[in-house]
Steps between C-alpha positions, in 0.01 A plus 500: 500500500559181306771277639775406254614145550878457515746210503476273689151464360236507772213249503287562196173688534244522223497878549865508386368421153249784482576773246584831666173655377295216649691527828438876517128458421467235771653739756253772399203262518614369841526856629145567377377197697678624812350848448149355487424572133155351430582349158829350620334354810215355293746329266705371793180350640409343161847343485474363853772729636285666764520869583841505670817563306762229492780591746870424504795544262366233263150643473519538121589132468209412729276738307599340168431154639165605646387681185600203283284263703218753528495568126496125426187469717312760293279328244484776240809552281429872459479534878832317532671735258344810656617394847853422377532838328357684801777364723799470267421736212470414133871492419680174568182292499674223309744449786230543764287229336803268487548553873131435569536168316816410695333582831196291406723203417728548802348231725500253208870507404816391678809714565679382186207587274454833678867587436466397134193718448672794672798466266269488199321817611828684561645397163176602332525846654865526394412401144233769481703764685271507804743366763566689823779519760363202694513289182864600446580412863346155448705450183821599680432256782411224252822559305717501813349168608503334156781619273824299496829573324401284201197725444729802480757328280232374262354845435467626141400859582523635146331211321372612160744792477674460162796724592832319462628440853804320639464388859815546707387396847198405707514435870283512809618753758379682809466876464758712679290808435150562372443437130199502269363189329522551124184306420260593781626841610492375861784594739757231579583552867841466663565130561236383251590218259472591134644420158774717351518472122795652310480515122630674189218640289580674170852572620394637839554332837182473707431378853144424609369369831195280541314444827357184653153624404606518133647148524180371663288649223707334229519161672153472653249763389437514126442877523768747381692644795508836321134546590614596851677811373297805607350696213678826419324819615285647223715813478815289454338302218394818327849642520659189350 
């Protein structure tokens, strides 16, 4: 079963960035190697992985790393693509190729550049709606470490909304009970700092709460925080 990374964010693994379909395909391929499947063993040999499966709780991360280096050593582009699809499936290849590139560059970049590239990949997945739970955990940890009160107080969460609004109050508080972030849909846990915004909109009083992740997006990301909101189930959309 795939591990879901929680706060505090654990040391990053490239496998945390794999789409769920690619992760599942890698598990199936690894099980075929362990079962002695001829085609899987032949590909493992071609990629320099040997005939033994990769043991331990991080075997998918090790498998991703090994396949990335093995694919790079193949001279034929069609063979590279065929090997990649055989292990990780055809869905999510865009993200898989990005990870192959990151792994290939890994020895050539320092920690600061590595962190920058990771952030770019995560924000790219958020923008295209391909982010996963590990990405959200990274964003939460980044926001906790980065966001200050001025980031909260400088938020303009409804920028571009032409509704006439009178702001009554904005303040940074710690949650006494769990709330929901208006912009991201993420839970705001008990004790978590967030912005409370009280306004009058078209004669109605409204109170919205905005998490550190939403503040980080506005201050540092350049990608709309709303992209983190999970898509509605298809049946719900139909009923609307």
